[in-house]
Backbone as a ProteinNet text record, in pm:
[ID]
protein_1_A
[PRIMARY]
MATLCSTTTIPQLLQRVALRSLRAAAPRNTALPPRLSAPTRSFLTASQPLFARKSTAESATKEKTAKTTAPRGRPKKAATKKAATKKPKAEPKAKPPKPKKAKQIVVKLRDLPPKCNIGPTALFVREYFETHPKAPSIEQGKDYLVGAISAYNSLDAAGKQRYADRSKELWEEHRKALEEWYRNTEPEKLSAIRKYLKEKGRRLPPNPARKPHPGNNYSRFTSQYNRDHPGLPALDMIRAAALEWKTLSEEEKARYNVEASKVPAESNAKQAEASSSAA
[TERTIARY]
30656.9	30550.6	30525.4	30623.2	30663.7	30501.5	30493.8	30379.6	30233.4	30238.4	30132.4	30102.9	30155.3	30159.3	30116	30152.5	30079.3	30011.8	29950.4	29791.8	29688.6	29754.7	29631.9	29746	29604.2	29618.1	29600.2	29631.3	29632.4	29534.2	29426.3	29283.1	29205.4	29233	29194.5	29249.8	29364.7	29429.3	29369.2	29355.2	29276.3	29153	29068.3	28966.2	28915.1	29033.6	29034.2	29009.7	29150	29163.7	29022.9	29036.2	28882.2	28800.3	28761	28615.3	28685.5	28811.1	28855	28824.2	28882.7	28840.9	28736	28652.9	28480	28400.7	28425.4	28415	28444.9	28553.4	28621.2	28518.4	28523.4	28424.4	28326.5	28209.6	28090.2	28068.9	27958.5	27936	27850.6	27886.6	27888.9	27695.6	27615.7	27497.2	27450.4	27513.1	27472.9	27554.2	27537.8	27621.1	27688.9	27820.7	27868.7	27885	27915.4	27903.3	28019.4	28013.3	28124.1	28232.6	28329.1	28467.3	28608.2	28646.9	28752.5	28855.2	28944.7	29075.5	29191.5	29258.3	29397.7	29421.5	29485.7	29468.6	29582.3	29527.2	29655.1	29692.1	29672	29692.1	29666.6	29537.7	29535.8	29434.5	29462.5	29363.2	29205	29222.4	29112.9	29004.6	29075.9	28923.6	28966.1	28864.2	28885.3	28894.3	29030.1	29042.6	28909.6	28867.5	28743.4	28838.6	28858.5	28882.9	28859.8	28917.8	28887.9	28789.3	28749	28685.8	28611.4	28493.6	28402.5	28408	28425	28418.1	28297.7	28325.2	28198.5	28114.7	27980.5	27922.3	27956.8	27913.1	27949.8	27864.1	27751.1	27646.5	27728	27795.2	27845	27932.5	27993.2	28145.3	28047.7	27944.3	27837.3	27810.6	27761.7	27681.8	27806.9	27910.7	27974.3	28050.3	28046.2	28151.4	28013.2	27917.8	27729.8	27766.3	27750.8	27805.3	27913.7	28035.6	28131.5	28155.6	28067	28031.5	27933.7	27825.9	27701.2	27761.8	27839.3	27893.4	27980.5	27910.5	28038.9	28124.3	28272.9	28370.2	28367.6	28396.6	28334.6	28442.2	28418.1	28437.5	28530.8	28520.9	28509.3	28367.2	28396.5	28265.1	28219.1	28042.1	28035.9	28025.2	27994.1	27976.8	27821.6	27798.8	27675.4	27599.8	27519.8	27405.4	27391.9	27457.9	27390.1	27257.6	27179.2	27078	27050.5	26932.9	26920.2	26843.1	26864.4	26808.4	26610.6	26529.2	26417.6	26342.7	26306.4	26243.8	26141.9	26126	26061.3	25891.8	25804	25643.6	25614.2	25605.9	25511.6	25402.6	25424.6	25276.5	25126.7	25076.8	24940.9	24895.2	24854.9	24753.1	24673.9	24647.6	24539.5	24430.2	24331.2	24190	24122.3	24076.4	24022.8	23876.2	23815.1	23721.8	23601.6	23475.5	23426.8	23363	23321.6	23272.3	23141.8	23148.2	22979.6	22899.4	22783.7	22687.7	22611.3	22631.3	22596.5	22403.9	22448.7	22305.4	22205.3	22118.5	22052.9	22019.6	22060.3	22040.9	21891.6	21835.7	21678.1	21693.5	21625.1	21571.8	21495.3	21540.3	21422.5	21434.6	21249.6	21194.4	21164.6	21225.4	21173	21088.3	21029.2	20920.6	21000.9	21123	21169.6	21215.3	21204.7	21257.6	21121.4	20991.2	20878.2	20831	20793.7	20766.7	20679.5	20695.7	20654.5	20487	20433.4	20280.4	20237.6	20103.7	20044.1	19933.5	19838.1	19769.3	19660	19690.5	19670	19557	19414.7	19303.6	19231	19133.5	19046.2	18959.6	18964.7	18839.4	18927	19063.2	19137.2	19169.2	19215.4	19308.7	19139.7	19020.9	18909.4	18868.1	18903.4	18906.3	19004.9	19140.7	19235.5	19223.3	19167.5	19146.1	19041.5	18917.5	18803.8	18875.1	18918.7	18980.9	19104.9	19136.2	19230	19153.1	19006.8	18946	18793.6	18840.1	18752	18825.7	18764.4	18832.2	18870.7	19005.2	19012	18890.8	18872.7	18730.5	18824.5	18718.4	18779.6	18732.1	18676.4	18699	18661.8	18722.8	18690.7	18564.9	18435.2	18369	18281.4	18348.9	18323.2	18410.2	18530.4	18615.6	18551.3	18476.8	18412.1	18302.4	18242.3	18088	18158.2	18314.8	18363.8	18420.1	18479.9	18465.9	18351.6	18232.6	18108.3	18062.3	18078.7	18023.8	18108.6	18259.8	18358.6	18303	18253.4	18215.1	18166.3	18044.3	17893.5	17936.8	17974.9	18047.3	18095.7	18174.1	18253.6	18154	18039.7	17943.3	17868.2	17821.8	17766.9	17820.1	17970.6	17992.9	17972.6	17992.2	17936.5	18080.6	18066.9	18159.4	18274.8	18271.7	18391.3	18473.1	18411.7	18446.1	18558.8	18503.1	18539.7	18641.3	18649.2	18741.6	18855.8	18839	18989.2	19071.6	18987.1	19070	19125.7	19036	19104.3	19225.8	19262.5	19354.9	19499.2	19477.4	19542.9	19608.9	19520.5	19573.8	19619.7	19576.9	19706.6	19875.4	19874.5	19980.7	20069.7	19981.6	20050.7	20108.1	20033	20039	20176.6	20172.8	20336.6	20464.7	20458	20562.7	20570.3	20457.6	20487	20504.8	20468.9	20527	20725.2	20735.5	20885.3	20921.8	20908.3	20950.7	20965	20824.5	20821.8	20900.1	20972.7	21048.6	21200.1	21227.7	21361.9	21360.5	21284.8	21266.9	21267.2	21230.2	21214	21394.8	21451.4	21588	21646.1	21668.2	21742.9	21740	21616.6	21568	21660.2	21715.2	21750	21670.8	21676.1	21552.3	21509.4	21611.9	21615.1	21528.4	21536.6	21508.7	21350.6	21360.6	21176.4	21084.3	21160.5	21132.8	21054.9	21112.2	21110	21000.6	20989.3	20896.6	20749.7	20753.4	20608	20593.8	20667.3	20579.7	20581.5	20629.1	20588.6	20384.6	20419.6	20339.6	20179.8	20207.8	20092.1	20072.7	20141.1	20097.3	20033.1	20048.4	19967	19858.2	19822	19706.5	19725.8	19825.5	19825.4	19922.1	19935.7	20007.3	20126.1	20181.2	20289.8	20278.6	20263.6	20239.6	20312.5	20231.4	20291	20419.7	20524.4	20636.2	20585.8	20591	20548.5	20633.1	20755.3	20821.8	20818.9	20757.9	20712.5	20553.5	20601.7	20492.3	20425.1	20240.8	20183	20182.9	20167.7	20117.5	19999.1	19941.8	19805.5	19746	19791.7	19763.2	19672.9	19615.3	19568.7	19415.7	19347.6	19208.1	19126.7	19185.6	19070.4	19063.2	19219.9	19217.6	19130.6	19133.4	19045.1	18942.4	18872.8	18732.8	18658	18759.6	18751.1	18747.9	18789.2	18802	18653.1	18582.1	18479.3	18408.3	18356.7	18304.8	18238.8	18388.8	18414.8	18286.6	18320.4	18258.8	18088	18053.7	17959.9	17855.5	17963.4	17847.5	17921.9	17899	17958.3	17876.2	17938.1	17910.4	17924.3	17975.6	17988	18086.7	18142.2	18276.9	18324.8	18463.9	18583.5	18583.5	18542.7	18577.7	18444.6	18329.2	18240.7	18237.9	18305.6	18314	18433.4	18518.9	18612.6	18576.7	18492.5	18459.5	18338.4	18248	18160	18194.5	18272.8	18371.3	18437.4	18484.2	18541	18462.4	18325.9	18236.7	18165.9	18166.7	18082.2	18189	18364.8	18433.3	18415.2	18403.8	18382.3	18277	18203.8	18095.5	18138.7	18170.3	18251.2	18289.3	18261	18306	18393.8	18481.9	18650.3	18655.1	18524.4	18532.6	18506.4	18401.6	18407.6	18522.2	18609.5	18742.6	18812.6	18795.1	18914.9	18918.5	18802.2	18713.2	18816.2	18815	18908.6	19023	19072.3	19257.2	19269.2	19157.7	19139.8	19152.8	19047.7	19052.2	19182.2	19278.6	19373.5	19482.8	19487.7	19568.3	19562.9	19425.2	19419.8	19448.6	19510.8	19519.8	19653.7	19751.5	19838.7	19773	19712.3	19664.4	19521.3	19478.3	19428.4	19436.8	19618	19679.9	19742.2	19750	19809.9	19708.1	19572.3	19497	19475.2	19468.2	19450.4	19571.6	19669.5	19793.4	19767.3	19739.8	19680.9	19605.4	19509.5	19410.5	19444.6	19494.7	19604.8	19690.4	19746.5	19849.6	19759.5	19684.7	19571.4	19505.5	19460	19414.3	19510.6	19627.8	19710.3	19807.4	19772.9	19830.4	19665.9
-12103.8	-12212.3	-12349.1	-12373.4	-12506.1	-12486.3	-12377.6	-12399.6	-12386.9	-12314.9	-12332.8	-12478.3	-12498.3	-12666.7	-12727.9	-12740.8	-12813.2	-12825.2	-12712.1	-12644.5	-12656.2	-12645	-12677.6	-12736.6	-12862.4	-12942.8	-12900.6	-12978	-12938.5	-12945.4	-13011.9	-13020.8	-12867.2	-12814.5	-12684.9	-12599.2	-12600.2	-12464.8	-12499.3	-12590.7	-12589.3	-12557	-12559.8	-12527.2	-12386.5	-12323.1	-12178.8	-12112.8	-12157.6	-12125	-12100.7	-12215.8	-12242.3	-12145.5	-12128.2	-12016	-11892.4	-11809.5	-11666.2	-11683.8	-11789.2	-11808.8	-11813.1	-11846.5	-11854.3	-11696.5	-11629.8	-11477.3	-11431.1	-11421.7	-11336.1	-11357.5	-11465.1	-11438.7	-11454.2	-11457.5	-11427.2	-11310.6	-11289.3	-11130.5	-11083.6	-11006.6	-10855.3	-10784.2	-10898.4	-10810.3	-10756.6	-10785.2	-10705.5	-10582.7	-10511.4	-10390.9	-10465.6	-10445.1	-10475.1	-10314.6	-10339.6	-10168.5	-10131.9	-9997	-9944.8	-9960.4	-9912.9	-9924.8	-9888.9	-9770.5	-9753.1	-9874.3	-9792.7	-9922.5	-9855.1	-9840.7	-9830.8	-9883.8	-9766.3	-9803	-9903.2	-10044.5	-10149.8	-10268	-10314.3	-10422.9	-10547.4	-10548.4	-10742.6	-10759.1	-10871.1	-10960.5	-10967	-10968	-11038.1	-10949.1	-10823.9	-10698	-10602.2	-10488.9	-10388.7	-10274	-10186.6	-10081.3	-9935.8	-9858.7	-9782.5	-9634.4	-9541.8	-9373.4	-9369.1	-9300.8	-9290.2	-9122	-9087.5	-8960.3	-9010.1	-8970.3	-8989.9	-8879.1	-8896	-8733.6	-8719.8	-8542.8	-8473.3	-8466	-8427.8	-8454.4	-8331.8	-8376.8	-8261.3	-8167.1	-8200.9	-8099.7	-7935.4	-7904.5	-7788.2	-7708.4	-7811.5	-7795.2	-7718.7	-7837.1	-7744	-7656.3	-7633.7	-7478.2	-7362.2	-7431.9	-7324.1	-7257.2	-7378.3	-7364.1	-7327.1	-7305.9	-7242.8	-7096.5	-7044.4	-6942	-6851.6	-6931.6	-6865.6	-6825.7	-6919.3	-6852.7	-6749.1	-6801.7	-6703.5	-6532.7	-6511.2	-6425.8	-6338	-6227.8	-6182.6	-6067.5	-6072.9	-6025.1	-5880	-5851.7	-5682.1	-5620.5	-5505.5	-5443.9	-5296.5	-5140.3	-5013.5	-4971.8	-4928	-4869.1	-4775.5	-4785.6	-4685.1	-4548.9	-4449	-4300.1	-4267.1	-4238.4	-4198.9	-4074.5	-4109	-4025	-3895.9	-3807.7	-3674.4	-3589.9	-3575.5	-3574.8	-3421.5	-3410.7	-3242.9	-3151.7	-3061.7	-2965	-2988.1	-3039.7	-2988.2	-2858.5	-2851.6	-2673.6	-2649.6	-2580.6	-2540.3	-2482.5	-2556	-2487	-2368.8	-2282.2	-2093.2	-2127.5	-2090.8	-2131.8	-2042.7	-2097.5	-2052.6	-1934.5	-1808	-1680.5	-1740.4	-1672.3	-1725.3	-1676.2	-1744.3	-1689.5	-1563	-1458.8	-1371.6	-1391.1	-1389.4	-1378.4	-1268.2	-1367.2	-1309.8	-1151.6	-1076.8	-940.6	-981.3	-911.2	-951.2	-845.9	-913.2	-840.5	-698.3	-599.1	-481.6	-447.9	-425.7	-380.4	-252.1	-267.9	-165.7	-57.7	80.9	208.8	191	239.7	276.8	449.2	413.6	605.5	680.5	748.7	855.9	960.3	975.8	1047	1190.2	1286	1405.2	1502.1	1627	1692	1755.9	1775.7	1816.7	1712.8	1596.5	1471.3	1450	1480.7	1464.6	1520.7	1416.9	1560.4	1688.1	1737.9	1890.3	1891.9	1964.5	1933.1	2015.2	1976.9	2042.6	2053.2	2158	2196.1	2338.8	2297.2	2357.9	2319.9	2274.5	2247	2345.6	2372.8	2501.6	2489.9	2371.8	2447.6	2485.4	2429.2	2460.4	2634.7	2656.5	2792.4	2885	2868.2	2918.6	2921.7	2841.5	2752.3	2895.4	2873.1	2948.8	3080.8	3161.9	3295.2	3319.2	3235.8	3242.2	3270.1	3162.5	3197.6	3308.5	3381.8	3470.6	3612.1	3601.4	3761.1	3744.7	3661.5	3642.8	3606	3655.1	3613.1	3505.9	3487	3284.1	3298.4	3169.4	3082.8	3071.7	3130	3132.4	2970.5	2858.3	2739.1	2632.8	2484.4	2419.9	2412.2	2368	2382.9	2510.1	2660.1	2760.3	2733.9	2685.9	2662	2544	2451.4	2356.9	2447.5	2549.3	2603.5	2706.1	2764.9	2825.3	2748.9	2638.3	2545.1	2549.2	2491.9	2432.5	2552.1	2675.3	2839.7	2834.7	2836.4	2822.4	2749.2	2620.6	2496.1	2560.8	2606.9	2695.4	2775.4	2836.4	2989.9	2905.9	2837.5	2796.2	2757.9	2678.3	2606.2	2707.7	2789.8	2906.5	3000.4	2987.3	3077.5	3046.4	3088.2	3071.7	3020.7	2967.6	2898.5	2958.1	3072.9	3184.7	3231.3	3214.1	3220.1	3083.8	3015.1	2840.5	2825.2	2893.4	2879.5	2958.8	3042.8	3153	3048.3	3014	2897.4	2773.2	2754.2	2579.6	2628	2754.7	2786.6	2824.4	2903.3	2928.9	2779.7	2682	2573.5	2459	2459.4	2431.2	2449.8	2626.1	2705.7	2671.4	2620.8	2619.6	2404.9	2352.1	2198.9	2186.1	2259.7	2242.3	2270.1	2406.9	2417.7	2267.9	2254.7	2121.8	1990.2	2004.7	1854.4	1877.4	1972.4	2008.1	1957.8	2036.4	2045.1	1885.8	1814.1	1670.5	1574.2	1593	1538	1510.5	1664.8	1678.9	1640.1	1602.2	1523.9	1406.3	1374.6	1189.9	1141.7	1254.4	1218.1	1252.1	1338	1365.3	1257.2	1181.8	1087.6	957.9	915.5	766.5	654.5	534.1	455.7	391	382	346.4	453.8	557.5	678.1	681.9	668.4	693.6	544	466.4	326.5	332.8	449.5	503.6	602.4	686.2	777.6	705.1	638.3	555.5	495.7	435.2	340	457.7	549.4	656	706.2	750.7	848	727.3	597.6	483.1	476.9	500.8	476.5	601.6	727.6	798.9	826.5	694.5	731.9	811.4	843.1	941.1	821.8	875.1	780.9	884.7	810.9	903.2	966.4	1052.8	1098.9	976	1031.3	882.2	992.8	947.8	1043.2	1048.2	1159	1240.1	1206.8	1210.3	1128.1	1005.4	945.3	772	776.4	752.1	721.8	618.5	672.4	528.6	402.5	300.8	155.7	145.1	190.9	178.4	105.9	11.7	-130.7	-178.6	-309.1	-375.6	-320.1	-371	-345.9	-416.3	-543	-596.8	-575.8	-528	-475.2	-377.4	-303.1	-161.3	-209.2	-295.2	-397.3	-420.7	-483.3	-563.8	-438.8	-351	-248.1	-174	-155.5	-75.8	-187.8	-307.7	-411.7	-438.9	-381.3	-377.7	-261.7	-142.6	-30.2	-91.3	-125.9	-133	-222	-283.4	-422.9	-403	-320.9	-331.5	-420.2	-461.2	-553.4	-702	-710.9	-849.3	-927.9	-1063.3	-1086.5	-1114.1	-1139.7	-1093.2	-1208.9	-1329.6	-1444.9	-1435	-1433	-1423.9	-1289.2	-1165.1	-1066.5	-1124.1	-1176	-1180.5	-1297.9	-1433.5	-1533.9	-1403.2	-1367.6	-1294.1	-1180	-1098.4	-1041.3	-1136	-1180.4	-1290.5	-1356.9	-1408.8	-1447.3	-1331.1	-1184.8	-1072.2	-1065	-1072.8	-1030.1	-1088.5	-1216.9	-1324.8	-1294.7	-1191.4	-1168.6	-1040.5	-943.9	-828.6	-872.5	-763.4	-784.9	-722.7	-718.6	-671.6	-490.9	-453	-284.6	-205.6	-300.7	-270.1	-248.7	-380.9	-418.3	-309.1	-211.2	-180.5	-9.8	-24.8	109.3	114.9	27.5	17.2	47.9	19	78.4	222	257	441.4	468	409.4	473.9	425.3	366.5	316.7	450.6	484.9	654.4	729.1	746.5	880.3	862.1	745.7	719.5	802	891.2	981.2	1104.6	1181.5	1266.4	1246.2	1145.1	1144	1088.1	1052.7	975.8	1136.7	1258.9	1347.9	1376.6	1463.4	1495	1410.1	1309	1221.7	1225.6	1259.4	1292.2	1452.9	1528.9	1658.4	1657	1556.5	1586.7	1517.5	1388	1317.7	1396.8	1491.8	1563.9	1642.4	1672.6	1812.3	1745.3	1654.3	1555.7	1524.5	1468.7	1415.2	1537.1	1636.7	1778.3	1788.5
27185.9	27089.1	27136.3	27245.3	27289.6	27401.7	27496.8	27557.2	27482.2	27347.9	27288.6	27235.5	27168.7	27147.6	27256.7	27330.7	27515.4	27518.8	27519.2	27556.8	27477.1	27329.2	27188.3	27128.2	27100.9	26986.2	26832.1	26719.6	26628.8	26558.6	26591.4	26533.6	26583.3	26698.1	26757.2	26641.8	26654	26547.2	26451.3	26329.7	26203.7	26237.8	26338	26351.7	26324.2	26443.7	26462.6	26283.8	26233.4	26127.2	25982.5	25996.4	25964.6	25979.1	26106.2	26117.3	26109.5	26094.7	26042.7	25898.3	25806.7	25672.6	25619.1	25700.8	25623.9	25682.8	25841.7	25874.5	25740.5	25702.6	25612.7	25461.3	25417.3	25314.7	25268.9	25388.9	25389.1	25380.2	25261.2	25302.2	25451.5	25444.6	25561.6	25528.1	25521.6	25550.5	25660.8	25774	25931.4	25956.1	26012.8	26030.7	26166.9	26150.5	26261.8	26376.6	26509	26572.6	26557.4	26564.5	26516.4	26636.2	26588.2	26753.2	26627.4	26731.1	26695.3	26714.2	26598.1	26570.1	26505.7	26558.8	26477	26374.5	26276.3	26148.9	26169	26095.3	26072.5	25993.4	25895.8	25812.6	25826.7	25844.5	25841.9	25711.9	25711.9	25588.7	25645.7	25790.5	25843.6	25862	25923.7	25974.9	25809.4	25820.8	25757.3	25817.5	25808.8	25953.2	25896	25994.2	25972.8	26031.8	25948.9	25994.2	26103	26206.1	26321.5	26344.8	26266.6	26244.4	26085.2	26062.9	25967.5	25874.1	25758.9	25662.2	25666.7	25650.4	25634.1	25516.4	25508.4	25431.4	25349.9	25219.7	25056.8	25059.1	25137.4	25126.9	25168.8	25269.4	25290.1	25194.8	25111.9	25031.9	24908.4	24874.3	24736.1	24744.4	24845.9	24898.5	24877.2	24934.4	24934.8	24780	24699.4	24541.2	24487.5	24534.2	24415.7	24509	24649.6	24637.6	24577.2	24575	24533.8	24375.3	24331.3	24160.3	24121.4	24230	24188.5	24197	24340.9	24378.7	24327.6	24239.8	24160.6	24172.1	24100.9	24143.7	24187.3	24310.7	24355.3	24263.4	24205	24128.9	24209.5	24100.8	24135	24217.2	24365.8	24383	24356	24255.9	24220.2	24286.4	24210.3	24281.5	24318	24430.5	24482.3	24346.7	24367.9	24274.3	24352	24278.3	24350.9	24350.5	24500.6	24468.7	24426.1	24358.7	24315.5	24426.3	24458	24546.9	24514.7	24617.2	24575.1	24579.1	24472.5	24432.6	24523.8	24578.9	24693.3	24590.7	24628.5	24560.7	24621.5	24571.8	24558.3	24665	24802	24862.4	24809	24835.8	24752.5	24813.4	24803.1	24850.6	24876.7	25026.3	25094.5	25038	25034.6	24978.2	24995.3	24944.3	24995.3	25045.1	25177	25187.4	25151.8	25075.8	25017.4	25103.4	25095.3	25182	25207	25336.2	25395.3	25321.6	25295.5	25210.6	25294.2	25285.8	25308.9	25339.5	25404.9	25440.2	25437.5	25291.6	25219.4	25341.7	25310.4	25393.7	25366.3	25459.8	25479.8	25417.8	25286.2	25233	25323.4	25360.9	25392.9	25276.7	25294.3	25236.5	25291	25219.9	25281.4	25201.7	25201.3	25104.3	25019	25010.5	24905.5	24793.9	24839.4	24755	24667.9	24717.9	24628.9	24495.6	24356.9	24224.1	24266.6	24199.3	24172.5	24116.3	24252.6	24249.5	24120.5	24094.5	23957.7	24012.5	24066.9	24075.7	23985.8	23887.1	23752.9	23621.5	23704.8	23671.7	23645.3	23557.9	23525.3	23644.4	23687.8	23830.8	23969.2	23920.9	24030	24080	23929.4	23893.6	23971.9	23933.9	23956.8	24163	24174.4	24328.1	24418.8	24389.6	24393	24379	24313.1	24271.9	24375.2	24388.6	24465.2	24610.7	24661.2	24807.9	24857.9	24726.3	24746.7	24749.6	24731.1	24686.3	24808.7	24914.2	24999.5	25131	25239.6	25374.4	25377.5	25504.9	25544	25617.2	25590.7	25670.7	25842.3	25925	26084	26138.6	26029.1	26084.5	25989.1	26020.1	25903.7	25866.2	25965.2	25898.4	25770.6	25780.1	25734.9	25617.8	25600.7	25514	25411.1	25378.1	25324.5	25303.2	25344.4	25280.3	25190.8	25225.7	25117.8	24978.5	24986.4	24880.5	24791	24874.5	24782.5	24700.1	24776.1	24696.6	24586.5	24611.4	24494.3	24407.7	24420.7	24320.3	24215.3	24289.3	24229.2	24157.8	24186.3	24144	23995.7	24001.4	23866.9	23773.1	23826	23720.4	23663.5	23772.2	23700.4	23575.6	23543.7	23464	23352.1	23186.2	23095	22997.3	22920.6	22819.2	22800.1	22800.7	22730.7	22823	22992.1	23124.8	23132.6	23125.1	23173.9	23050.2	22938.2	22825.3	22859.1	22957.9	22992	23072.1	23151.4	23285.3	23209.9	23143.4	23030.3	22955.9	22906.4	22838.3	22940.1	23025.6	23149.8	23170.5	23205.1	23283.3	23169.3	23035.3	22915	22958.8	22981.4	22971.7	23061.6	23194.3	23295.9	23341.8	23259	23222.5	23169.5	23005.7	22963.7	23037.6	23114.4	23238.3	23325.6	23379.5	23502.3	23432.1	23269.9	23217.7	23210.8	23152.4	23186.4	23278.4	23356.8	23535.4	23595.8	23552.3	23617.5	23529.5	23374.5	23345.6	23348.9	23449.5	23473.3	23591.2	23669.9	23797.5	23755.3	23690	23694.6	23623	23540.7	23508.5	23627.1	23727.9	23822	23969.1	23922.3	24101.1	24054.9	24168.9	24145.5	24124	24064.2	24078.4	24240.9	24309.1	24441	24535.4	24486.4	24544.1	24510	24380.8	24278.7	24371.2	24413.9	24480.4	24629.7	24677.6	24805.7	24785.7	24706.7	24689	24693.6	24606.2	24534.5	24660.1	24732.5	24858.1	24964.2	24986.6	25058.7	25003.9	24942.6	24871.2	24866.2	24847.1	24865.8	24990	25101	25244.5	25271.9	25185.7	25221.7	25162.1	25059.5	25019.6	24861.2	24822.5	24673.5	24590	24475.6	24385.8	24305.7	24242.7	24183.2	24049.5	23991.1	23885.7	23725.5	23654.3	23540.5	23485.3	23421.3	23355.1	23201.1	23171	23065.8	22963.6	22953.2	22867.3	22806.2	22910.7	22844.5	22792.9	22603.9	22537.1	22583.2	22608.8	22611.7	22534.3	22509.3	22422.5	22399.2	22216	22254.2	22227.8	22180.3	22210.9	22105.4	22091.9	21924.3	21937.2	21851.7	21828.9	21942.7	21920.3	22047.3	22159.6	22219.5	22389.6	22344.2	22212.2	22317.6	22322	22205.5	22195.5	22344.1	22416.6	22551.3	22634.8	22635.3	22722.7	22712.3	22596.5	22578.8	22611.6	22581.8	22666.5	22762.6	22874.3	22999.1	23071.9	22964.1	23023.9	23021.3	22884.2	22830.9	22922.6	22991.2	23083.4	23249.1	23302.4	23452.6	23518.9	23639.9	23719.9	23657.7	23594.7	23484.9	23558.9	23616.4	23632	23529.1	23576.9	23483.6	23353.8	23411.2	23345.1	23210.4	23277.4	23189.3	23089.6	23121.5	23058.1	22932.9	22918.3	22860.9	22780.2	22808.4	22720.6	22628.9	22684.1	22617.4	22560.7	22538	22451.1	22350.8	22379.3	22259.8	22163.1	22176	22099.7	22023.4	22076.3	22022.5	21966.5	21974.8	21849.9	21709	21752.2	21644.3	21522	21547.3	21509	21437.4	21472.9	21391.6	21267.3	21181.2	21035.8	21033.2	20975.4	20981.2	20931.4	20875.1	20888.2	21042	21159.5	21233	21288	21320.4	21350	21355	21211.3	21179.2	21256.6	21274.6	21397.2	21519.5	21596.8	21703.1	21638.3	21534.1	21524.1	21513.5	21456.6	21441.6	21596.5	21665.3	21819.4	21909.3	21860	21903.1	21901.6	21765.6	21718.4	21801.4	21860.2	21966.6	22120.6	22118.1	22291.9	22364.7	22258.5	22302.1	22345.7	22267	22288.6	22433.9	22417.4	22547.3	22706.6	22653.6	22768.1	22836.1	22771.7	22783.3	22849.9	22825.3	22903.2	23050.6	23007.3	23192.4	23271.6	23207.9	23294.8	23362.8	23276.5	23342.5	23469.5	23420.1	23558.9	23608.1	23647.3	23778.8	23840.9	23747.1	23841	23918	23885.6	23935.8	24063	24063.8	24134.6	24252.4	24204.9	24283.8	24411.6	24357.4	24450.3	24550.9
[MASK]
+++++++++++++++++++++++++++++++++++++++++++++++++++++++++++++++++++++++++++++++++++++++++++++++++++++++++++++++++++++++++++++++++++++++++++++++++++++++++++++++++++++++++++++++++++++++++++++++++++++++++++++++++++++++++++++++++++++++++++++++++++++++++++++++++++++++++++++++++++++++

């Protein structure tokens, strides 16, 4: 103490104490540099902790997560998976059958319709050749045919009528045979026979069982008009027939209806002639 007083005067001590009191009373606007200090109890300096306190952000997040997480209960049982049902396999689609090629129908002689050489003239010529010797050559055969036709034309009415009656009897037998042939022949076979005869320059005889359609009076009139005006173009004939038909009276038009009723009888006679010519 003696040394202190000896080196330092009283005014100096008072000055130091005044400075310390002023520093303590003055506001701390300026931040002092941090420094490590031991926890001391002094009225002049404020003690600072050795380690700064951690921020409360981490603790706040921990509290939130702790609140939000629900307490674990008993573990739930795993849902039993049902066995997947197997779908039945679709049967493979059947492939469409390949189109079969149409078999070519071969027409033989036994498949052809029955012949009908039963006209009055044909019956007379057949008898003529049977009573005369066979022609040695084709040229002489033609002469025989010309002689047979001339002999038939020289017959009287009674002689020709005898062959006509015989022809009708044979035609009735042929008609029945032809109807049976049409019934027993298949449509495909019938088409092949029709084509075969066409290539040979012949035609298939009409079916006797099919009744011809008589047609109306106007069609009969146009057919008659066409026969009366040969060589007239078809279009001109139709126009001219239509104009003339309009000028006819009802009685004249009815006359063609009466003629139409005669068609079946005429058709049967034409079929007999066609069959005899086709043979």
